[in-house]
KOLKE-196046 format. One record per residue (C-alpha): x, z, y. Coordinates in steps of 0.2 Angstrom, whole numbers, plus 5000, padded with zeros to 4 digits. Last residue first. Example, Ala and Ser with C-alpha at 12.3 -4.5 7.8 and 13.67 -1.06 7.14 Angstrom:
2
506850364995 506250394978 
END
This chain:
180
505251215176 503551165183 503051005176 503150815181 502650715165 504150685154 503550775139 501850705141 502450535134 502650395147 501450265151 501850105161 500350005166 499849845158 498749695164 498249575150 498849395150 497849245145 497149185162 496849345171 496149465159 495949645165 496049725148 495849905152 497649975151 498849915138 500350015135 502049985141 503450105135 504350185150 506250145150 507550285149 508850265162 510450165158 512150225154 511950245135 513050325123 513150335104 512050195101 510650235089 510750175072 509350085063 508750085045 507549935041 508949835032 509249975020 507449975014 507449785013 508949785001 510649745006 511249915003 510749894985 512449834981 512949644979 513749594963 512549454960 511549544946 511349694958 512449844958 511650024959 512150124974 512850294969 511850434977 512450504994 512850694994 511650795004 512550855020 512751045021 511951115036 512851225049 513251075060 511351045062 510851215067 511351195086 510551015086 508851085079 508851235092 509351115106 507950995103 506651135101 507251225117 507351055127 505551025124 505051205129 506051185145 505351015149 503551085147 502251035134 503351065119 502251205110 500651135116 501150965109 501251035091 502951085083 503051045064 504251155056 505651145043 506651305041 505951355024 505451205014 504551264998 503551405007 501951335000 501251285017 502551155019 503051085036 502851265043 501751275059 502151285077 500851285091 500951475094 502551545087 502251645072 503151515060 504751545071 504851725066 504551695047 505751545046 507251625055 508251645040 507851465035 508951405050 508051265060 507451095056 506251015068 504850895066 503950855083 502050835082 501050695089 500950585073 502450645063 504050645072 505750695066 507250805070 508850865060 509050785043 510950775040 512050625039 512950665056 511150675064 509750605053 508250575064 506650565055 505050465056 503850565045 502950545029 504150675021 505550545025 505650385034 507250325043 508250345059 510150365059 511150465072 513050485073 513250605088 513550565106 512250695111 511450595125 510750465113 509850615104 508750655118 508350465121 507950445102 506850605103 505850535118 505750365110 504950445094 503750535105 503250365113 503050285097 501950425091 500850415107 500750225105 500050255087 501150205072 500550055061 499950105044 501150085030 500849955017 500050005000 
END
């Protein structure tokens, strides 16, 4: 069954995480895990996005404390993934809250052991599975960027002039003006 397309809000949140990680200068890879769009930092799962929620990986020892935070819920309700949380929009509504979750996940990331990569099976032609469609979908983020983040354009009400729609830039609520 093909994956459903991501909503505009989800895409904007992914871009917000991408921009936050681009400033870090770390090796970042994006892929799908746990039904989420995740960001692997230095080969370890660090952050992700599921719908309008931010997935963060924090120290398992802080699990009970973080789970009590309003707007935050554990990734697994069965306690199988201590340290993995989904942070709802109410818990990252201000720039300070947003930065707290990004910084906390990045601070824990160097302490995590990377999962060893599995051996890649050889294909009949001698090529590795790395040339498969799944590997081709992986993207890396540039380690540094000097340009300002761009707003994602989202269609407004379709005011059709000829064959074009009028669009207005829209940014994720993380970047709305707020009181810091």
